[in-house]
N, C-alpha and C positions, 0 to 999 in steps of 0.2 A: 639103342641105349635109352631112348626116351621111355621105352616100355618098362624099364627097370626102376621106375620111380616107386618110391615107397608111398603108398596111399595114406598112411598114417601121418607121414611127414607133411603132405600137402594139407591135410586137415589142420595140422598144428600151425602151419604157416597162415592159413586162412583165419584161424582163431586169433593168432598173434596180430594179424592185420586188423581184424575186427576190434580186438581189445585196444590196439593203438589208436585206431580211428575213434573209438568210443571215448578214450582218454583225451584225445585231441578235441573232440566235440565238447566234452565236459570242460576242458580248459578254456576253449573258445567261449562257451556259454558263461563261464565264470568271469572271463575278461570282459565280455559284453555286459554282464550284470554290473561289474565294477565300474565300467565306463558310464553306464546308465546312472549309477549312484552318484558318480562324480559330476555328471552333467546336471542331474537334479540338484546337487549341492551347489553347483555353480549358478544355476538358475535361481535357487533360493537366495544365495548370496547377492546376486545382482538385483533381485526384487527387494531385498532388505536394504541394500545400498540405495536404490532408487527411492524407496519410501523415506529413508532417513534424510537423503538429500533434499527431497521435496519438503519435508518437515523443517529442515534447516533454512531453506529458502523462504518458506512462509514465516518462520520465526524472525529471520533477518528483516523481511519486509514489514512485519508487525512492529519490530523495534524501531525501524526507521520512521514509520508512521507515528509511533508514540513519541519519538524524539521531536519530530516536526510539530506535533500537536502541543507538546510541552512548551516548546519555544514560543509558539503562537499564543498560548495561554499566559505565559509570562509577560509577553509584550502587551497583551490586552489588559492584564492585571495592572501592570505599571501605568499604562495609559489611563485606565479608568480610575485608579487610585489617585492619580494626579488631578483628574477631573473632580473627584469628590472633595479634595482639599481646596481646589480653586472655587468650587461651588460654595463651600463654607466661608471662604475669604470674601466673597462678593458682598456679604452682609457688612463686613468691615468697610468695604469701598462705599457702600450706601451711607454708612455713618459719616465717612469723610465728606461725601457729597453734601449731605444735609448740613454738616458743620460748616462747610465752605459757603453754602447759601445763607446760612444763619449769620455768619460772621462778616458778610459784605458791608453791612451798615453799622457795625459795632466798633466803638472806639475803646471800649473797656478791656484792658488786658486780662483781667481776672476771668471774664467770660471766655476769652480765647483759650486761656489756660485750662479751664474746666472742660471745654469741648475737646481739647487735645487729650486730656486725661481720660475722658470717656472713650474716645476712639482707641487709644493705645490699650486701655484695659480690655476692651472688646476684642482687639486683635490677639492679645496674650491668651485670653480665655478660649478663643477659637483655635489657636495653635495647640493649646493644652488638650482640647477635645480631640484633635487630630493625633495626639500622642507625643507631641514635642514638649520637651521640658528644658529648662535652663540648667546648665552645669554649674554646680556650686563651686566657687573658687576662693574668694577672699578669706584669708585666714586658714585655709585648708592646706594639707601637705601636698606638695607638687606631685602630680600624677601625669607622666608623659603621654598616657593614653587619652586623657581628657583635656590636658592643658598644653599650650605651646608657649615656652618661655621666650620672651623677646629681650629681656634684660635681667641683670641681677641688681638688687637694691640693698646697699649697706644700711642696715637699720637695727636698732635694739628693740623696736616695738614688736617685731615678729621673730619667732624662732627661725633659725636657718632652715632652708628648704621648704618654707611655707610661702604662701602667696601673699605678697605685700600690697599689690594693686592689680586691678583688672583693666586692661586697655580696651578689650572687646569681649563681650559675653560669648560664651559657647553654648551650643544646644545639642541635645541628643534625643533619640527616639528609641525608647527601650534601652538595649545595650549598644545600639549603633550610634556612633558619633556623627552628627550632621556637620558640625563645625566646632573645632576645639577652641577653648577660651584662650585669648592672647593675654599673657600675664607677666608680671614682674616678680621674680622669686627673691625672697629675702636671703641675705647672707650676713655673716657676722660683721659688725661694724669695726673697722680698723681703728685702733686707739692711737 
């Protein structure tokens, strides 16, 4: 029975097997190519991720260094700004020392008064050079940003809500209040 085989059929089977194996090879090659592409994409993704992560870490470190440097510069600026003001005030101390030596043997009150006025004038000028100025208050409209009311004064001399007297002068440097003026605010006099 085996001899009754159709030789054409055997060839056909061989061709079908070859075609199937060629198709399988092609599919395997295609799958392998797809896997290779995916692997390359994964490697690219990982490389880009690593690069971005390194950039982020460097940026975070740079920012932290910048923050620390800024804090240090602020501290230095504050410390040295104070030193500059104190240096300017030493000339006023010198004036008080000279006045003290000069006044030891003086009985004349007018000389003492003049020495005091010279020293206080020099102090005020030095503080103005440092940028400090007095807050104007008497007769001005009450401003809670610059003035601190300690009492209300019934008076007809001043309009209501204006400053009738100054208990303690206030000072500012530019727009920054160093110390508000302590004031009495006028109110309508009761009849």
